[in-house]
C-alpha positions as CSV (number, residue, x, y, z in Angstrom):
1,M,-27.2,-40.1,-10.2
2,S,-30.5,-39.6,-12.0
3,W,-30.6,-37.2,-15.1
4,L,-32.8,-34.9,-13.0
5,A,-30.2,-34.7,-10.1
6,F,-27.5,-34.3,-12.7
7,W,-29.1,-31.2,-14.2
8,I,-30.1,-29.8,-10.9
9,T,-26.5,-29.9,-9.7
10,V,-25.2,-28.4,-13.1
11,T,-27.8,-25.6,-12.9
12,T,-26.8,-24.9,-9.2
13,I,-23.2,-24.9,-10.0
14,G,-24.0,-22.4,-12.9
15,I,-26.1,-20.1,-10.7
16,V,-23.4,-20.0,-8.0
17,G,-20.6,-19.2,-10.6
18,W,-22.8,-16.5,-12.1
19,V,-23.4,-14.8,-8.8
20,V,-19.7,-15.0,-7.8
21,S,-18.7,-13.5,-11.1
22,A,-21.1,-10.8,-10.8
23,S,-19.9,-10.0,-7.2
24,S,-16.3,-10.0,-8.5
25,R,-17.2,-7.5,-11.1
26,R,-19.1,-5.3,-8.5
27,F,-16.1,-5.5,-6.1
28,A,-14.0,-4.3,-9.0
29,R,-16.2,-1.4,-9.8
30,R,-16.3,-0.4,-6.1
31,V,-12.5,-0.2,-5.9
32,A,-12.4,1.7,-9.2
33,S,-15.0,4.2,-8.0
34,E,-13.1,4.8,-4.9
35,A,-9.9,5.5,-6.7
36,R,-11.5,7.9,-9.0
37,A,-13.1,9.7,-6.2
38,M,-9.7,9.9,-4.4
39,W,-8.1,11.3,-7.6
40,A,-10.9,14.0,-8.0
41,S,-9.2,16.4,-5.7
42,G,-5.9,16.2,-7.3
43,S,-3.7,19.3,-8.4
44,S,-2.3,20.1,-11.7
45,P,1.3,19.2,-12.7
46,R,4.0,21.6,-11.4
47,A,7.7,21.6,-11.2
48,I,9.7,19.9,-8.6
49,D,11.2,22.4,-6.1
50,R,14.6,21.1,-5.8
51,A,15.6,24.2,-3.6
52,R,13.7,22.3,-0.7
53,L,16.6,19.6,-0.7
54,A,18.9,22.0,1.1
55,A,16.7,22.0,4.2
56,L,16.6,18.1,4.6
57,P,18.7,16.1,7.0
58,A,21.8,14.9,5.1
59,P,20.7,11.2,4.4
60,A,17.3,12.3,3.1
61,R,19.0,15.0,1.0
62,T,21.3,12.5,-0.6
63,Y,18.6,10.0,-1.3
64,L,16.2,12.4,-2.8
65,A,18.9,14.1,-5.0
66,R,19.4,10.6,-6.5
67,A,15.8,9.4,-6.5
68,L,14.4,12.4,-8.3
69,A,17.1,11.6,-11.0
70,Q,15.8,13.2,-14.3
71,R,12.3,14.0,-13.3
72,R,11.3,17.7,-13.7
73,Q,7.4,17.5,-12.9
74,R,5.9,16.4,-9.7
75,V,3.9,13.2,-10.0
76,T,0.1,13.6,-10.1
77,S,-1.0,9.9,-9.7
78,V,0.5,6.3,-9.5
79,R,-0.8,2.9,-10.2
80,F,0.7,-0.5,-10.3
81,R,0.0,-4.1,-10.1
82,H,1.9,-6.6,-8.0
83,G,2.3,-10.3,-7.4
84,G,3.8,-12.0,-4.3
85,R,2.7,-13.8,-1.1
86,F,1.0,-13.1,2.0
87,R,0.4,-14.6,5.6
88,T,-3.1,-14.1,7.1
89,K,-1.5,-15.2,10.3
90,L,2.1,-14.8,11.6
91,A,2.4,-18.5,12.0
92,G,0.3,-19.4,9.0
93,P,1.5,-20.7,5.6
94,W,2.4,-18.3,2.7
95,L,-0.5,-17.9,0.3
96,P,-0.1,-16.4,-3.4
97,I,-1.6,-12.8,-3.9
98,R,-2.2,-10.6,-6.7
99,G,-3.1,-6.9,-6.1
100,E,-3.4,-3.4,-7.6
101,Q,-2.8,-0.2,-6.1
102,Y,-3.8,3.5,-6.8
103,E,-1.9,6.4,-5.2
104,A,-2.9,10.0,-4.9
105,V,-0.2,12.7,-4.4
106,D,-2.0,15.9,-3.4
107,P,-3.2,15.1,-0.8
108,P,-1.5,11.7,-0.5
109,G,-3.7,8.7,-0.3
110,F,-4.1,5.2,-1.6
111,V,-6.6,2.5,-2.6
112,W,-5.4,-1.1,-2.7
113,W,-7.1,-4.3,-3.8
114,G,-5.6,-7.7,-3.2
115,R,-6.9,-11.1,-4.0
116,L,-5.5,-14.0,-1.9
117,R,-5.8,-17.6,-3.2
118,V,-6.7,-19.6,-0.2
119,A,-7.5,-23.0,-1.9
120,P,-8.2,-24.1,-5.5
121,G,-11.1,-22.1,-6.8
122,L,-11.4,-20.1,-3.6
123,W,-10.2,-16.7,-3.0
124,V,-10.4,-13.8,-0.5
125,D,-10.6,-10.1,-1.7
126,A,-9.2,-7.3,0.6
127,R,-9.6,-3.6,0.0
128,D,-7.3,-1.3,2.1
129,R,-7.3,2.5,1.7
130,C,-6.2,5.8,3.2
131,V,-8.2,8.7,1.9
132,A,-8.0,12.1,3.6
133,G,-6.2,10.5,6.5
134,V,-9.0,8.0,7.0
135,G,-8.3,4.3,6.9
136,G,-10.6,1.4,6.1
137,M,-10.3,-2.3,5.6
138,L,-12.9,-4.4,3.7
139,V,-12.5,-8.2,3.3
140,S,-14.7,-10.5,1.3
141,L,-14.9,-14.2,0.6
142,E,-15.0,-14.7,-3.3
143,S,-16.2,-11.0,-3.6
144,S,-19.5,-12.0,-2.3
145,Y,-19.6,-12.6,1.5
146,T,-18.2,-9.8,3.7
147,L,-15.9,-11.2,6.4
148,F,-15.3,-7.8,8.1
149,D,-15.5,-4.1,7.0
150,R,-13.6,-2.1,9.7
151,S,-12.6,1.4,10.4
152,G,-11.6,3.6,13.2
153,P,-8.4,5.3,14.9
154,E,-6.2,2.2,14.9
155,L,-6.9,1.7,11.2
156,D,-6.5,5.2,10.5
157,Q,-2.9,5.0,12.1
158,G,-2.0,1.8,10.2
159,S,-3.2,3.0,6.8
160,L,-1.3,6.2,7.3
161,L,1.9,4.4,8.1
162,R,1.4,2.2,4.9
163,L,0.9,5.4,3.0
164,L,4.1,7.0,4.5
165,S,6.0,3.9,3.6
166,D,4.7,4.1,0.1
167,L,6.1,7.6,-0.5
168,V,9.3,6.1,-1.8
169,L,7.2,5.1,-4.9
170,F,6.7,8.9,-5.7
171,P,9.5,10.4,-3.7
172,D,9.0,14.0,-5.0
173,A,6.1,13.8,-2.3
174,L,8.7,13.7,0.3
175,L,9.6,17.2,-0.5
176,D,6.0,18.5,0.2
177,T,6.2,20.5,3.5
178,R,2.5,20.8,3.6
179,Y,2.2,17.1,4.6
180,V,5.8,15.8,5.3
181,A,8.3,16.9,7.9
182,W,11.9,15.5,8.4
183,S,14.2,15.3,11.3
184,E,17.8,14.0,11.4
185,L,18.7,11.0,13.6
186,S,22.3,10.0,12.2
187,E,24.3,9.8,9.1
188,T,22.2,6.8,8.0
189,A,18.8,7.5,9.4
190,A,16.1,10.1,9.5
191,R,12.6,10.4,11.0
192,V,9.8,11.6,8.8
193,A,6.3,12.4,9.8
194,L,3.2,12.5,7.6
195,R,0.3,14.8,8.5
196,L,-3.3,14.8,6.9
197,D,-5.8,16.9,8.6
198,A,-5.5,16.4,12.2
199,R,-3.9,13.0,11.9
200,E,-0.1,12.5,12.0
201,V,2.1,9.5,12.0
202,S,5.9,9.1,11.9
203,G,8.5,6.5,11.2
204,V,12.3,6.2,10.5
205,F,13.9,5.5,7.2
206,T,17.2,3.7,7.4
207,F,19.5,4.2,4.4
208,G,21.8,1.8,2.8
209,A,25.4,2.1,1.7
210,D,24.0,3.3,-1.8
211,G,22.1,6.1,-0.1
212,L,18.7,4.6,-0.9
213,P,16.1,3.6,1.8
214,Q,16.7,0.1,2.9
215,R,14.1,0.0,5.7
216,F,11.2,1.8,7.2
217,S,10.4,1.2,10.8
218,A,7.5,2.5,13.1
219,E,5.2,1.4,15.9
220,R,1.8,0.2,14.2
221,Y,-1.3,-1.1,15.7
222,F,-1.6,-5.0,15.5
223,D,-4.8,-6.9,15.6
224,T,-4.3,-9.3,18.4
225,G,-7.3,-11.4,17.4
226,R,-8.8,-10.8,20.9
227,G,-10.9,-7.9,20.1
228,R,-8.3,-5.2,20.6
229,A,-5.2,-3.7,18.9
230,E,-1.8,-3.2,20.4
231,L,1.2,-0.9,19.1
232,R,3.9,-3.2,17.9
233,P,7.2,-2.6,16.2
234,W,6.5,-2.8,12.3
235,S,9.0,-2.5,9.5
236,G,9.4,-2.9,5.9
237,D,12.4,-3.7,3.7
238,Y,12.9,-2.1,0.1
239,A,15.0,-3.7,-2.8
240,D,15.2,-3.9,-6.4
241,Y,15.4,-0.2,-7.3
242,R,14.8,0.8,-10.9
243,E,14.4,4.0,-12.7
244,V,10.8,4.6,-14.1
245,D,9.9,7.8,-15.7
246,G,12.8,9.9,-14.3
247,L,12.3,8.3,-10.7
248,L,14.5,5.7,-8.8
249,V,12.0,3.5,-7.0
250,P,11.9,0.1,-5.3
251,H,10.0,-2.8,-6.8
252,H,10.3,-5.3,-4.1
253,F,8.9,-4.9,-0.5
254,V,8.8,-7.2,2.4
255,G,6.8,-6.3,5.5
256,Y,7.6,-7.6,9.1
257,W,6.0,-7.5,12.5
258,H,8.4,-7.7,15.4
259,V,7.6,-10.4,18.0
260,D,9.5,-11.5,21.0
261,G,12.6,-10.0,19.8
262,G,12.3,-11.5,16.1
263,R,11.1,-10.3,12.7
264,I,8.4,-12.2,11.2
265,P,7.6,-11.4,7.6
266,Y,4.0,-11.5,6.5
267,V,3.9,-9.7,3.2
268,D,6.3,-10.1,0.3
269,F,5.3,-7.9,-2.8
270,Q,7.1,-7.8,-6.1
271,L,5.8,-4.8,-8.1
272,E,5.3,-4.7,-11.7
273,R,6.3,-1.3,-13.5
274,P,4.6,1.6,-11.8
275,E,2.6,4.0,-14.1
276,Y,2.8,7.6,-13.4
277,D,0.2,10.4,-14.2
278,V,-2.3,7.9,-15.3
279,A,-5.5,8.6,-13.1
280,K,-7.3,5.8,-14.4
281,P,-8.1,2.4,-12.8
282,Y,-7.2,-0.8,-14.5
């Protein structure tokens, strides 16, 4: 290789690296801006109304009495980072992922950003959100090239279900009758509905012998890859409960799609310590 060709190659690599780095910072700023906008409508701290426990189904009452532990004030915001692994296809390989998530409480909502390592030096950014009941998924290659940016009723339903399953991270929200309604199914299961504006979803919490949620199950829209979405059974398992700031919350989550009678895991997240009442992006 001639010196001219060598320097052209070095310069090109440098330019590409600079563009990707700038795009990564821009993607991060976008996520932070969306989180701040979501938190802007938040309410002031107020006391947890434990009198509402009496109206809940027995398994939900037992769970929340324990999960609220020593917490006195309602949570105003949540943020956390996580590691783990993810499958882009149910039959595909596990890939490492790092992410951060921001949760609003009043009204409930979330903004999530995950970075999936698909090969050495190559990554995919994904931003999922549910704000005011409206979902949206943005996926970008190396923060630079948009692979898809989707919204619509099916994504609204899926993001609302994800939000509902996340309420175990700030369980005082499960007492808020403006958004959440409970109905008893059995001694170890209860149905819970989440309503934001005109959109509503519901699912079932199954509780373990310790009284804590062990699983959340629902019918969720699944992207078939054929230009349409179908309702399919979806569930998530909770584990590794720890007390943080007066709340007992899970730190490990595994998500499943149910296909042909089997449960296929596609997401496996291990949370770092959640931070409460810090309405500020990382």
